[in-house]
N, C-alpha and C positions, 0 to 999 in steps of 0.2 A: 504492499499499500505506499502510497505518494502524498505527502502532507503539502500544501499548497497553502502558506501563509501569505494574506492578502484584502486589499480595500475591497471589497464584497459589492461594493454598491455605493452611489452618491445621487441624491436628488431634491431639487427644489420645485417646490409643487402648491400652487394655492387650493388644490382639489380638498373637499373636507377629509375626504378617506379611499383607501383602496387603489392608491398609486402604487405599482410594483418598486420594491427597491431592491429585493434581490430573489432570483428564482433557482434553487437546488438545480444541478446541470445533473441528466440523465448518470445512471453508474457512480454518483457521487452520495457521500454523507458531507455535513459541513456543519463546525461549532461556530457558533455566532459568539465573539468575544466581547465586543463592544458596540452599542451603538453612540454616534453621538448626535445630538440635535443643535442648533444654533440657530437663535434668533437675531439675523443681521441688521435691525433696525430698532429705534427709540419707542417703540411700541411694543406692549404685551400681545402675545399672542396665543393659540392653542394648539397641540398635535394629538395625534393618533399613532398607535403603533400595534399591528398585529401579525399574527403568524396564521396562515390559512397550509392546513394539512392536505398534499396532494391538490394544492391550488384550489377552485370553485370561487365560490363568495363568501366575502366574510361576513361570520356570525359573531353573535354576542360573546361567544365562548372563546374566539380568537384574538380579543383584543388583550394587550398587555396594558396601555395606557388609553383612554378615552377622553378626549377636549381635557387634556392636563395642561397645564399653564404655564406659558416658559416665560419669564420675565423680558423688559426690554433692553436687548443688547445682552443678551444671558447665554451659556452654554450648560447644557446638560448631557452628562456622559453615564450610562447606563452600563454596566457590567455584568455581563448576562450569564454567560457560557450555558447558553441554548443550543440542545442537538438538534439538526434535520437532517430528514430523510431526501432522498432524489423527488423533486417535484413540487416539495412544498415553498412556499412564499412567503415572503416578509413584505409586510405593506404600511404605507404610511401616509401621512395626509397632515395636512396645517390649516390652518385661516389665513395665511398669507403667504405667498410666493417669497417672503424673505426669511422665510425659515428652510433652513439646510438639513440634510440628514445624511450622514456616512455610516457606513456599516464594515465593519472590521472582523477578520476570521480566519477558520483554515477549514480548507477543503482537502478530504480525504479521498483518494480515488484509488 
């Protein structure tokens, strides 16, 4: 098995939810080490973070954060250690396009 330590995804989008940040490739398992959420403006915003097993639509049980507040010009770092299987999807959303999401981890193939 090979391990690839990397930036798994980056996105800035003003959708309320369900924007794909990362999809686990086929024949791969992934460990999400951290998610960093950055609010790049001088106003408070909200964000959402969900994990969809095998893709599909976001359901209530998929949310890790739902309309959580991020202060103006602030950064939230979530150290998670989440394990994902092939086709699982990490989705995000924010109240403003000035909220940026970065996800870091290890792909195991």
